[in-house]
C-alpha positions as CSV (number, residue, x, y, z in Angstrom):
1,M,0.0,0.0,0.0
2,G,3.0,2.3,-0.1
3,I,3.8,2.2,3.7
4,T,7.5,2.9,4.4
5,P,9.7,0.0,5.7
6,R,10.1,1.8,9.0
7,A,6.4,2.0,9.5
8,F,6.0,-1.6,8.4
9,E,8.5,-2.6,11.1
10,R,6.5,-0.7,13.7
11,L,3.3,-2.5,12.6
12,A,5.1,-5.9,12.8
13,Q,6.3,-5.1,16.3
14,A,2.7,-4.3,17.3
15,G,1.6,-7.7,15.9
16,I,-0.3,-6.0,13.0
17,T,0.4,-7.9,9.7
18,V,-2.9,-8.0,7.8
19,P,-5.0,-4.8,7.2
20,T,-8.7,-4.7,8.0
21,P,-11.1,-3.8,5.2
22,I,-11.3,-0.1,6.2
23,Q,-7.5,0.1,6.4
24,A,-6.9,-1.7,3.1
25,Q,-9.3,0.7,1.3
26,A,-8.5,4.0,3.0
27,I,-4.7,3.9,3.4
28,P,-3.8,4.0,-0.3
29,H,-6.1,7.0,-1.0
30,A,-4.9,8.8,2.1
31,L,-1.3,8.2,1.1
32,A,-2.1,9.7,-2.3
33,G,-3.2,12.9,-0.5
34,K,-6.9,12.6,-1.2
35,D,-9.7,13.5,1.2
36,V,-11.4,10.4,2.6
37,M,-14.8,9.7,4.1
38,G,-14.8,6.3,5.8
39,L,-17.9,4.6,7.0
40,A,-17.2,1.5,9.1
41,Q,-18.3,-0.4,12.2
42,T,-16.7,0.4,15.5
43,G,-13.7,-1.8,16.3
44,T,-12.6,-2.3,12.7
45,G,-9.3,-0.4,12.9
46,K,-10.3,3.1,11.8
47,T,-7.6,4.6,14.0
48,A,-4.7,3.0,12.1
49,A,-6.5,3.8,8.8
50,F,-5.8,7.5,9.3
51,A,-2.9,7.3,11.7
52,L,-0.5,5.4,9.4
53,P,-0.9,7.8,6.4
54,L,-0.7,10.8,8.8
55,I,2.5,9.6,10.4
56,H,4.0,8.8,7.0
57,A,3.3,12.3,5.6
58,L,4.6,14.1,8.7
59,E,7.7,12.0,9.0
60,T,8.7,12.2,5.4
61,S,8.1,16.0,5.1
62,G,11.0,16.9,7.3
63,A,9.2,20.0,8.7
64,K,9.0,20.9,12.4
65,A,6.2,22.5,14.3
66,G,6.9,26.1,15.4
67,P,5.8,27.6,18.8
68,K,2.1,27.1,19.4
69,A,1.7,25.7,15.9
70,V,-0.2,22.5,15.2
71,R,0.8,20.5,12.0
72,S,-2.2,18.1,12.1
73,L,-5.4,18.1,14.1
74,I,-7.6,15.1,15.1
75,L,-11.0,15.8,16.6
76,A,-12.7,13.2,18.8
77,P,-16.0,13.5,20.7
78,T,-14.9,12.2,24.2
79,R,-12.0,12.3,26.5
80,E,-11.7,8.5,26.5
81,L,-11.6,8.3,22.7
82,A,-9.1,11.2,22.5
83,N,-6.8,9.4,24.9
84,Q,-7.2,6.1,23.1
85,I,-6.3,7.7,19.7
86,A,-3.3,9.5,21.2
87,D,-2.0,6.3,22.8
88,A,-2.4,4.4,19.5
89,I,-0.6,7.1,17.5
90,T,2.2,7.2,20.0
91,S,2.8,3.5,19.7
92,L,2.6,3.6,15.9
93,A,5.0,6.6,15.7
94,I,7.8,5.1,17.8
95,G,11.1,6.5,16.5
96,A,9.4,9.0,14.2
97,K,10.4,12.0,16.3
98,L,6.9,13.5,16.2
99,K,5.4,15.4,19.1
100,V,1.9,13.9,19.9
101,G,-0.4,15.9,22.2
102,V,-3.9,15.4,23.5
103,V,-6.2,18.0,25.1
104,F,-9.7,17.6,26.5
105,G,-11.9,19.0,29.2
106,G,-11.5,17.9,32.9
107,A,-7.7,18.3,32.8
108,S,-5.6,21.4,33.6
109,I,-5.9,23.9,30.8
110,F,-2.7,25.6,32.1
111,A,-0.6,22.4,31.7
112,Q,-2.1,21.9,28.3
113,T,-1.3,25.5,27.3
114,K,2.3,25.0,28.4
115,R,2.8,21.9,26.3
116,L,1.2,23.5,23.3
117,S,3.6,26.4,23.5
118,R,6.4,24.2,22.2
119,G,4.5,23.2,19.1
120,T,2.8,20.0,18.2
121,D,3.0,17.7,15.2
122,I,-0.2,15.7,16.0
123,L,-2.8,17.1,18.3
124,V,-5.8,15.0,19.4
125,A,-8.5,17.2,20.9
126,T,-12.2,17.3,21.9
127,P,-14.0,20.3,20.2
128,G,-15.0,22.0,23.4
129,R,-11.5,22.1,25.0
130,L,-10.0,23.1,21.6
131,M,-12.3,26.1,21.4
132,D,-11.3,27.1,24.9
133,L,-7.6,26.9,24.0
134,L,-8.1,28.9,20.8
135,D,-9.9,31.6,22.8
136,R,-6.8,31.8,25.0
137,R,-4.6,31.9,21.9
138,A,-2.7,28.9,23.2
139,L,-2.3,27.5,19.7
140,T,-2.7,28.3,16.1
141,L,-4.2,26.2,13.3
142,D,-3.0,28.1,10.3
143,A,-0.2,25.6,9.7
144,A,-2.3,22.5,10.0
145,E,-1.8,20.4,6.9
146,F,-4.1,17.6,8.0
147,L,-7.5,17.4,9.7
148,I,-9.2,14.2,10.9
149,L,-12.7,13.9,12.3
150,D,-13.1,10.6,14.1
151,E,-16.5,9.3,15.3
152,A,-18.0,12.3,13.5
153,D,-21.6,11.0,14.1
154,Q,-21.1,11.1,17.8
155,M,-19.7,14.6,17.7
156,L,-22.9,15.7,16.0
157,D,-25.0,13.8,18.5
158,M,-23.2,15.5,21.3
159,G,-24.0,19.0,19.9
160,F,-20.5,19.9,18.6
161,L,-21.7,21.0,15.1
162,H,-21.5,24.7,16.2
163,A,-17.9,24.2,17.4
164,L,-17.0,22.4,14.1
165,R,-18.4,25.4,12.2
166,Q,-16.2,27.8,14.2
167,I,-13.0,25.6,13.8
168,A,-13.3,25.2,10.0
169,P,-12.4,28.8,9.0
170,L,-9.3,28.7,11.2
171,L,-7.7,25.9,9.1
172,P,-5.8,26.4,5.9
173,A,-7.9,25.9,2.8
174,K,-5.2,23.7,1.3
175,R,-5.1,20.7,3.5
176,Q,-5.9,17.0,3.6
177,T,-9.1,16.0,5.5
178,M,-10.3,12.6,6.5
179,L,-13.7,11.9,8.2
180,F,-14.5,8.6,9.8
181,S,-17.9,7.5,11.2
182,A,-19.9,4.4,12.1
183,T,-23.2,5.8,11.0
184,M,-24.3,8.5,8.5
185,P,-26.9,10.9,10.0
186,K,-28.5,13.6,7.9
187,Q,-26.3,16.4,9.3
188,M,-23.2,14.6,8.1
189,A,-23.7,15.9,4.6
190,E,-23.3,19.5,5.9
191,V,-20.1,18.5,7.8
192,A,-18.7,16.7,4.7
193,A,-19.4,19.7,2.5
194,T,-17.8,22.1,5.0
195,F,-14.6,20.1,5.6
196,L,-14.0,17.8,2.6
197,K,-13.2,18.4,-1.0
198,N,-14.1,15.8,-3.5
199,P,-13.7,13.0,-1.0
200,V,-13.2,9.3,-1.8
201,R,-16.1,7.6,0.0
202,I,-15.3,4.2,1.5
203,E,-18.0,2.1,3.1
204,T,-17.0,-1.3,4.4
205,A,-20.5,-2.0,5.9
206,R,-23.9,-0.3,5.7
207,P,-24.1,2.3,8.4
208,G,-26.1,1.0,11.3
209,I,-25.1,-2.7,10.8
210,A,-23.6,-4.5,13.8
211,A,-20.4,-6.4,13.5
212,D,-20.8,-10.0,12.1
213,K,-19.2,-11.6,15.1
214,I,-21.6,-10.2,17.6
215,T,-24.3,-12.7,18.8
216,Q,-27.4,-10.7,19.7
217,S,-30.4,-11.5,21.9
218,V,-33.2,-9.8,23.7
219,H,-35.1,-10.6,26.9
220,F,-38.6,-9.1,27.4
221,V,-38.9,-8.5,31.1
222,E,-40.7,-6.1,33.5
223,Q,-38.5,-3.2,34.6
224,G,-38.4,-4.4,38.2
225,T,-37.3,-7.9,37.1
226,K,-34.2,-6.6,35.2
227,P,-31.8,-6.5,38.2
228,R,-32.4,-10.2,39.0
229,L,-32.1,-11.3,35.4
230,L,-28.9,-9.3,35.0
231,R,-27.4,-11.1,38.0
232,D,-28.3,-14.4,36.6
233,L,-26.7,-13.5,33.2
234,L,-23.5,-12.3,34.9
235,N,-23.4,-15.5,37.1
236,A,-23.6,-17.6,33.9
237,H,-20.1,-16.4,32.8
238,P,-17.9,-15.7,35.9
239,G,-14.5,-14.3,35.2
240,E,-15.5,-12.7,31.8
241,R,-15.4,-9.0,31.2
242,A,-18.9,-7.4,30.8
243,L,-20.0,-3.9,29.9
244,I,-23.4,-2.8,31.1
245,F,-25.2,0.3,29.7
246,A,-27.5,2.4,31.7
247,R,-29.4,5.4,30.3
248,T,-28.7,7.8,33.2
249,K,-25.7,8.9,35.3
250,H,-27.6,8.3,38.5
251,G,-28.8,4.9,37.3
252,A,-25.3,3.8,36.3
253,E,-23.8,4.8,39.7
254,R,-26.7,3.1,41.6
255,M,-26.3,-0.1,39.6
256,M,-22.5,-0.2,40.2
257,T,-22.9,0.4,43.9
258,Q,-25.4,-2.5,44.2
259,L,-23.3,-4.8,42.1
260,V,-20.3,-4.2,44.4
261,R,-22.5,-4.9,47.4
262,D,-23.5,-8.2,45.8
263,G,-19.9,-9.2,45.4
264,Y,-19.2,-8.3,41.8
265,P,-15.9,-6.6,40.9
266,A,-17.6,-3.6,39.3
267,G,-16.9,0.0,38.4
268,S,-18.7,2.8,36.6
269,I,-17.9,5.7,34.2
270,H,-20.3,8.6,33.4
271,G,-20.3,12.4,33.0
272,D,-20.4,13.1,36.8
273,K,-17.0,11.5,37.3
274,R,-13.7,13.4,37.0
275,Q,-11.4,12.5,34.2
276,R,-8.9,11.0,36.6
277,E,-11.5,8.7,38.1
278,R,-12.8,7.6,34.7
279,Q,-9.3,6.8,33.5
280,R,-8.5,4.9,36.6
281,T,-11.7,2.8,36.3
282,L,-10.9,2.1,32.6
283,D,-7.4,1.0,33.5
284,D,-8.8,-1.3,36.1
285,F,-11.2,-2.7,33.6
286,R,-8.4,-3.3,31.0
287,S,-6.1,-5.0,33.6
288,G,-8.9,-7.2,34.9
289,H,-9.0,-5.7,38.4
290,I,-12.7,-5.1,37.7
291,L,-14.7,-7.3,35.4
292,V,-18.0,-5.4,35.2
293,L,-18.1,-1.9,33.9
294,V,-21.3,0.2,34.1
295,A,-21.4,3.1,31.6
296,T,-23.6,5.7,29.9
297,D,-23.5,6.4,26.2
298,V,-21.6,9.7,26.4
299,A,-18.9,8.3,28.7
300,A,-18.5,4.9,26.9
301,R,-17.4,6.1,23.5
302,G,-13.7,5.4,23.3
303,I,-13.8,2.2,25.4
304,D,-11.4,-0.1,23.4
305,V,-10.9,-3.3,25.4
306,P,-10.4,-6.1,23.0
307,D,-11.6,-8.9,25.3
308,V,-15.0,-7.5,26.4
309,R,-17.1,-10.6,25.8
310,Y,-20.5,-9.4,26.8
311,V,-22.4,-6.1,26.4
312,Y,-25.7,-5.7,28.3
313,N,-28.2,-3.1,27.4
314,F,-29.8,-2.8,30.8
315,D,-31.7,0.3,29.6
316,L,-32.3,0.5,25.8
317,P,-31.1,3.7,24.2
318,N,-33.8,6.0,22.8
319,V,-31.6,6.8,19.8
320,A,-31.4,3.6,17.7
321,E,-27.9,4.3,16.3
322,N,-26.5,4.3,19.8
323,Y,-27.4,0.7,20.1
324,V,-24.9,-0.1,17.3
325,H,-22.2,2.0,19.1
326,R,-22.9,0.2,22.4
327,I,-22.6,-3.3,21.1
328,G,-19.6,-2.3,19.1
329,R,-17.6,-2.4,22.3
330,T,-17.5,-6.2,22.0
331,A,-16.2,-8.4,19.2
332,R,-13.3,-6.0,18.7
333,A,-9.9,-6.9,17.1
334,G,-11.4,-10.0,15.5
335,N,-12.8,-11.5,18.7
336,D,-16.3,-12.9,19.2
337,G,-18.9,-11.1,21.4
338,A,-22.4,-11.2,22.7
339,A,-24.9,-8.4,23.1
340,V,-27.9,-8.9,25.3
341,A,-30.8,-6.4,25.5
342,L,-33.3,-6.2,28.4
343,C,-36.5,-4.7,27.1
344,A,-39.3,-3.5,29.5
345,P,-42.8,-2.6,28.3
346,H,-42.1,1.2,28.1
347,E,-39.0,0.5,25.9
348,M,-40.8,-1.5,23.2
349,D,-41.0,1.4,20.7
350,D,-37.2,2.0,21.2
351,F,-36.6,-1.7,20.5
352,V,-38.7,-1.7,17.3
353,A,-36.6,1.3,16.1
354,I,-33.4,-0.6,16.9
355,E,-34.5,-3.5,14.8
356,R,-35.6,-1.2,12.0
357,T,-32.1,0.4,12.0
358,L,-30.3,-2.9,12.0
359,G,-32.6,-4.2,9.2
360,T,-32.9,-7.5,11.0
361,T,-34.7,-9.3,13.8
362,I,-32.9,-9.8,17.1
363,P,-33.4,-13.4,18.5
364,V,-35.5,-13.6,21.7
365,G,-33.7,-15.0,24.7
366,S,-36.8,-15.1,26.9
367,G,-40.2,-13.5,27.3
368,T,-42.8,-12.4,24.8
369,P,-42.5,-9.1,22.8
370,W,-44.6,-6.3,24.4
371,R,-47.3,-4.5,22.5
372,T,-45.9,-1.6,20.5
373,G,-47.1,2.0,20.9
374,T,-47.1,1.8,24.7
375,G,-44.0,4.0,25.3
376,P,-45.2,7.6,24.8
377,A,-48.8,6.7,25.7
378,Q,-47.7,5.1,28.9
379,K,-45.8,8.2,29.9
380,K,-48.9,10.3,29.5
381,K,-51.2,8.0,31.3
382,S,-48.8,7.4,34.3
383,R,-47.4,10.9,34.6
384,G,-45.9,11.3,38.1
385,R,-45.7,7.5,38.7
386,R,-42.6,5.5,38.6
387,P,-42.3,2.0,37.2
388,P,-41.5,-0.8,39.7
389,Q,-38.1,-0.5,41.2
390,G,-35.9,-3.5,41.8
391,G,-32.3,-3.4,43.1
392,F,-30.4,-1.1,40.8
393,S,-33.2,-0.1,38.3
394,S,-32.4,3.1,36.5
395,G,-35.7,4.6,37.4
396,R,-38.5,6.0,35.3
397,P,-38.4,6.0,31.5
398,P,-37.0,9.5,30.8
399,S,-38.7,11.9,28.5
400,K,-36.8,13.6,25.7
401,H,-36.4,16.8,27.7
402,G,-36.5,15.7,31.3
403,G,-35.6,12.9,33.8
404,N,-32.1,12.4,34.8
405,R,-30.6,11.6,31.5
406,E,-26.9,12.4,31.0
407,R,-26.7,15.9,29.9
408,R,-24.6,16.2,26.7
409,P,-22.3,19.2,26.6
410,R,-22.5,21.8,23.9
411,R,-19.0,23.3,24.4
412,A,-16.9,21.1,26.7
413,A,-16.2,17.4,26.3
């Protein structure tokens, strides 16, 4: 594909010898200097698909970053994903003498400003913190030759479109841009038109399709029965890593606390936790110190632990595309995985939307499908009443504008 011998040696040392489909198709176009729009499932190697051409171009140019200058910018929606990308690039760029930096909210902006003052070859950033640093004139983007938008659909879902519009004019018109996403929402066309010029579109799987190696199932249960069923499912595979999704921050924390009381090695990550706490919990999950991780959608993007065997949707997402992102945390790096959904009566409409997005029928593990059309109607009829609580239930089905759903930031990640 045109990769330099030195880069090939780094890949071999990392145990990477065969490219994934997204890598095989994207890397040659990226090395040729073309703009790329890549659509692929999560866990298919998108990071290396843009990192290898980027490292190759920066290493062979011989240029150096001046004070406060950024030679290439990578935007990611969450702190965890930004850290993950920076770590991956650092390992792939060993010996390349490139300065790799990462900035995101929740960390000291003064320390970040100091590091940026020396110049950066590759900067990985969340849009909110990048805007804060630009407001402080801590860096300049007029020398950025490369721009990469990773998990662009999640950035739109988190409300970063306004920030992206502000960042675009600060970049040189003559640059190479790559955009990678797992799904293709309607607003993506605007982002593509703003940032990309005559891009090569690469689609290794239809957006919204789950990875082939994920075995899916659904259990139709009452909300109050979910905690007991979840314990039974966890007990069926002791010693295996499991990721559990809750819809709210408070529900995730309550679930984790109860699991720990019941003797499970569990932790949680969500928007109310400080970055240091979230990183420590992720490190414990990767090392096996904890085997059960409870997370919310916003906090979970960027979890890249290859041996997560099970993903449990304790609460179904009310955005169907998020289901694909959730279960994409398993069956990574060529491994097999299982995704189990627990569907209460008030979630039946969400479940139908998920199957419609997938374009397939999810096999039933237990129970009988609930009658559709009960979600919104049930909320109106039972206003002020909570569904049955049991153990670590996440509480009432939240409305679109209320409840205790995790608040998605507009400016800071």
